[in-house]
N, C-alpha and C positions, 0 to 999 in steps of 0.2 A: 433389459439392458437399454440405456440411453445412447441412442446413435449420435454420431458427431454431426450429423445433420440437425437434429432437434436442438443440440446445444447451441449451434450457430443462429438457429432461428430465434432462441431466447435471448442471446446476446445482442441479436440486432433490435429485437423488440425493446430492450432495456435501454439500448443506446438511442434508440428512437424517443422513448419516453424521457430520457435524461435531456435530450437537445429540446424537446418541447417545453420541459420544465425550464430549462435555461433561456429559452426564448420568451417565456411567460415572464420570468423574472426581470429580464432586460426590458421587456415592454412596460412592466410596472415600474421599474426605475426610471424609464424614459418618461412616463406619464407624470410620476411624482416631480420630476425635474422640471419638466414644461409648467406644471402648475405652480410650483416654487418661483420660477421665473415669471410667471404671469402675475403673481401675487406681489412680487417684489416690484414689478413695472407699476402695477397700480399705486403702491406706496411711494415710489420714488418720483414717478413721472410729473405729479404735480408741482414738485420742487423744481422741475426743469422747463416745464412748458412755458410759452409766452404768456405773460400775465394779462395781456390784452391792451387796447387802446384807453386812453383816459378821455372823459369828456370835460374840457376844461370850462368852468362857469364864466360868465361875464363878471368883471370886477365890480364889486359893491362898495360904495364909499360908505364908511360908518364912521361917526364923529367920535373923537376922543376916546378910542380904543384902549382899555386896560385890561389885558388878558382875556377873560371871557365876559366882559362888560363892556358897554358903550355908553356914551352920553355923559351928561353931568350928574355926578354922584349926589348933588345936593338938589336934584330936581324934585318937583312937589310929588311926582308920582314915580313909584318903581314897579316895574313889571319883571318877574322871573318866570322865564320859560322853562319848562320841564320836558325833556325831549329825549328820543331815542334815535340813533343814527340809523337804526334798521326800520324805522316806522314811515310808511309811505305817506301817512297824513302829514307827519313832521316835514318831510321834504316838500309837500305841497304848500304848507305854511310858508316855508323859505322861499319857494318859487313865486307864491302869489301875493303875499301879504307883508312879509317882513320888511323888504325893501321900501314899501309906502311908509311903514311905521318909522323906519329910519330917516327917510326923507323929510318927514313932518315933525311928529311929536318928539323924537330923539333928537334931531339936528337943532330945533328951536329951543331945547332945554326943558321941555315939559316932562319928559320921561326919560328914566334912567333904566336901561334894559340890560339885563343878566341872562346867559345861557347856562343853564344846569343840565347836566346828564341825568339819566334814571336809572344808574346802577345796570344790572343785568336783566332789566324788565322783560326783553325779548330774547334773552340768551346771553351766554358768556362773550359771544362776538360783540354784542352791544357795549359791554364793559371794556372790551379791548379797544374799540373804535373811540370811546369815550377817552380812555388813557392816551390814545395816539393825539386826539385833538389838543388834550392839556399839554402833552409833551411839545406839540408844535407851537403851544402858548409860550413855552419856555424862550422860544426864538422869535416871538412877537408874531406868530401867524396862526393863532388859535382860530379866527374866524376864516381865514383862508383854508384851513384844513376842514373845518366845518362845512364850507361850501363845496369843496371837492368831494367829500364823502357823500354829501346828500345829494350831489349831481351825478353820483356814479352808483347809486343803489341797483343791485342786480346784475351790474356788468361784471364780467369775467367770473362767473360763478364757477366753483371748483378749483379756483386758484386759492392757495394758503393765504388766509387773510393777513398774516404778518408781512408777506411779500407784496401784497396789494397796497398795503399801508406805507411800506417803505417806498414803493413806486410813487405814490402820492407826494411824500415827503420829498423826493427827488425832484417832482414836477414843480413844487414850490421853492426850489433852490434851498431847502434846509440842509444844515450841516447833518448828513445822515448818520455818521458815527454818533454824533451827540443825541440824535433822535432815537436811534436804535438802543442805546445805552439806557435812555430814559424809559423808553417802551418795554425793553426786556427785563428791566428791574422792577417793573410795574410801579413806578415812582408815585403814580397818582391813583393807585387802587383804593386808598383810604377815602380820598375826596369823592371818587366815583361812588363808593358806598354811601358815604355822608349825604350826597346829593340826593340819593334815593329816600334816605331817612328824612331829610328836610322835606322833600316833597310830599312824602306820606303825612307828616306832621302838619303840612298846610292843606290836607285834604285831597291831594293829587292820588288818582287811581289809574289813570290812563294818560298816553301821549299823543299829541301835545297837549299839555296843560299850562295855564298862566295864572300866575298870583300877583293881582295888583294890589299894591300897598300905598296908602296914603294918610295924612294926619288930618284930622278936623278938630278944631279946639282942643288940641292936645291929646285927642283920642286917636289910636292907630286903628286904621280901618283896612279890611282886606276884602277882595273879591275875587272869586275863582271863576277864570274863564276856560271852558273845556272845549277842545276840539280845534282843528284847523279854521277858525272863523275867518270871514272876509274881513278887509279892512274897515267896512263900515260898522261893523260890530264892535271892533276895538274903539273906533271913534266915538261910538255912542257911549261905551263906558268910561272913557277918558274925560269926555266932555261932562258927563254927569258927575264925575269926581271933582272936576274943576268947579263946577256950579256949587257943589256941596262945600268946597273949600273957599267959595266966595272969590274965585278968580275968573 
């Protein structure tokens, strides 16, 4: 016959087991809750953390700006740049060569210079940056956005790109609502894709690349210049083209 003492011991053991199980469930729920909060923090935090300072480039004077083109459209030589805003070599060309080209051959009417993006060559962010530059062009500041993006490569990594681009727009004193509407609607998505198709058709397979076009005795000629070449390399090609044209 079971004694009252034995019954009490079993009840005590069951109660002890019940409490342990309850503690285990509470600990499990607590760990799951902490994990969920941590994951939510990782997702949400980038949208609230500071986006970082902007490196503002020196003002570059470009003659006769027309959206993404500069210079005289009737110039004897046209140079189309195909570039990616994430490309470090493209940024290097901007810093070291572009200004000298602008100050010489573009300013004196010899070269008509056009900047073309190159689609999503280095990833979807490239296409987003390209669209942002074209959206800034709607407000007459394509080249200013071009300069700011290239001057801030690698800055504020981890910040959502759309927030960073809006910050650039604010620094350029754009109408931010208009800019965001253009950017969010992907207004220039088709143009960015077409840029890449045009470049590939011209033999471009890397950035930066430059397609120089000129006409000799009615025949259109092209020259592909690849890479972030120094000013001297461009001068050599331009002067050779001018000699061929008899200028």
